[in-house]
C-alpha positions in Angstrom: 15.7 -17.7 -38.4 16.7 -18.5 -34.8 14.5 -20.8 -32.7 13.4 -19.6 -29.3 11.6 -21.5 -26.5 9.3 -19.8 -24.0 8.9 -21.6 -20.7 6.1 -20.2 -18.6 6.6 -20.0 -14.8 3.6 -19.5 -12.6 3.3 -20.2 -8.8 6.5 -22.2 -8.8 5.3 -24.5 -11.7 7.1 -24.5 -15.0 5.3 -25.1 -18.3 8.0 -26.1 -20.7 7.7 -25.0 -24.4 8.6 -28.1 -26.4 8.0 -26.7 -29.9 9.5 -23.2 -29.8 9.0 -20.4 -32.3 11.2 -18.7 -34.8 12.0 -15.0 -34.6 14.5 -12.9 -36.5 16.1 -11.8 -33.2 16.0 -12.0 -29.4 14.5 -8.5 -29.4 11.6 -9.7 -31.6 11.2 -12.7 -29.3 11.1 -10.4 -26.3 8.5 -8.1 -27.8 6.3 -11.2 -28.6 6.7 -12.3 -25.0 5.6 -8.9 -23.8 2.5 -9.2 -26.0 1.8 -12.7 -24.6 2.3 -11.3 -21.0 -0.3 -8.6 -21.7 -2.8 -11.2 -23.0 -2.2 -13.8 -20.2 -2.1 -11.1 -17.5 -5.4 -9.6 -18.6 -7.0 -13.1 -18.6 -5.6 -13.7 -15.1 -6.8 -10.3 -13.8 -10.2 -11.0 -15.3 -10.3 -14.3 -13.4 -9.2 -12.4 -10.3 -5.9 -14.1 -10.1 -2.6 -12.3 -9.5 -0.3 -12.4 -12.6 2.5 -10.4 -11.0 4.4 -13.4 -9.8 4.5 -15.1 -13.2 7.3 -14.9 -15.7 8.6 -16.3 -19.1 12.0 -17.6 -19.7 13.3 -17.2 -23.2 15.8 -19.8 -24.2 17.7 -20.4 -27.5 17.7 -23.6 -29.6 20.3 -25.2 -27.2 17.8 -24.4 -24.3 20.2 -21.9 -22.8 18.1 -19.3 -21.0 18.8 -15.9 -22.5 16.5 -13.8 -20.4 13.7 -14.0 -17.9 10.7 -11.6 -18.5 8.7 -11.2 -15.3 5.1 -10.0 -15.7 6.0 -7.1 -13.4 8.0 -5.8 -16.3 4.9 -5.3 -18.3 2.4 -4.8 -15.5 4.2 -2.4 -13.1 2.5 -2.1 -9.7 0.2 0.9 -9.3 1.7 1.7 -5.8 4.7 3.3 -7.4 2.5 5.7 -9.4 0.6 6.7 -6.3 3.6 6.8 -3.9 4.0 10.6 -4.1 0.2 11.2 -3.5 0.3 8.7 -0.6 3.3 10.5 1.0 1.5 13.8 0.6 -1.7 12.5 2.2 0.3 10.9 5.0 2.0 14.2 5.8 -1.4 16.0 5.7 -2.9 13.4 8.1 0.1 13.6 10.5 -0.1 17.4 10.5 -3.9 17.3 11.2 -3.3 14.7 13.9 -0.7 17.0 15.6 -3.1 19.9 15.6 -5.8 17.7 17.1 -3.5 16.4 19.8 -2.5 20.0 20.8 -6.2 21.0 20.9 -6.9 18.0 23.0 -4.2 18.9 25.5 -5.6 22.5 25.7 -9.2 21.2 26.2 -8.0 18.7 28.9 -6.2 21.5 30.8 -9.3 23.6 30.6 -11.5 20.8 31.8 -9.3 20.0 34.7 -9.4 23.7 35.8 -13.2 23.6 35.6 -13.4 20.4 37.6 -11.2 22.0 40.3 -13.3 25.1 40.3 -16.5 23.0 40.6 -14.9 21.2 43.6 -14.2 24.5 45.4 -17.8 25.7 44.7 -19.2 22.5 46.0 -17.2 22.7 49.2 -18.3 26.4 49.7 -22.0 25.4 49.1 -21.7 22.5 51.6 -20.3 24.9 54.2 -23.1 27.4 53.7 -25.8 24.7 53.9 -24.3 23.2 57.0 -24.5 26.6 58.7 -20.9 27.2 58.8 -19.4 30.6 58.6 -20.2 32.0 55.2 -17.2 32.4 53.0 -17.1 34.1 49.7 -17.6 31.9 46.6 -14.4 31.5 44.7 
């Protein structure tokens, strides 16, 4: 059976596999690596450490790297699963924001008109109190 070496890469550090393991094929070595990634990844997550930057390199007996298996291949980020829901929620929030902005503009225009009216009423009241000629209230 062919001999494979599994070098572990984490945070830029390489842990070299000096003994290797025999597997009937590269596919069997890959599947075993995926199982190891699940186990190590779960341990790292339990310890509140990020496993997603880690990887294994699978090399043959001559130490030629045959493939690299990143932990991301086994632990895909959740963001991609929720991307559609996030886009939908973002569209909903943008739409609600636009409605609120339009309502704000309408309320501001109404408030400005009321302030102008109050100014005219105040001026008319001052004139009346000062004994000026009475003019009709606007």
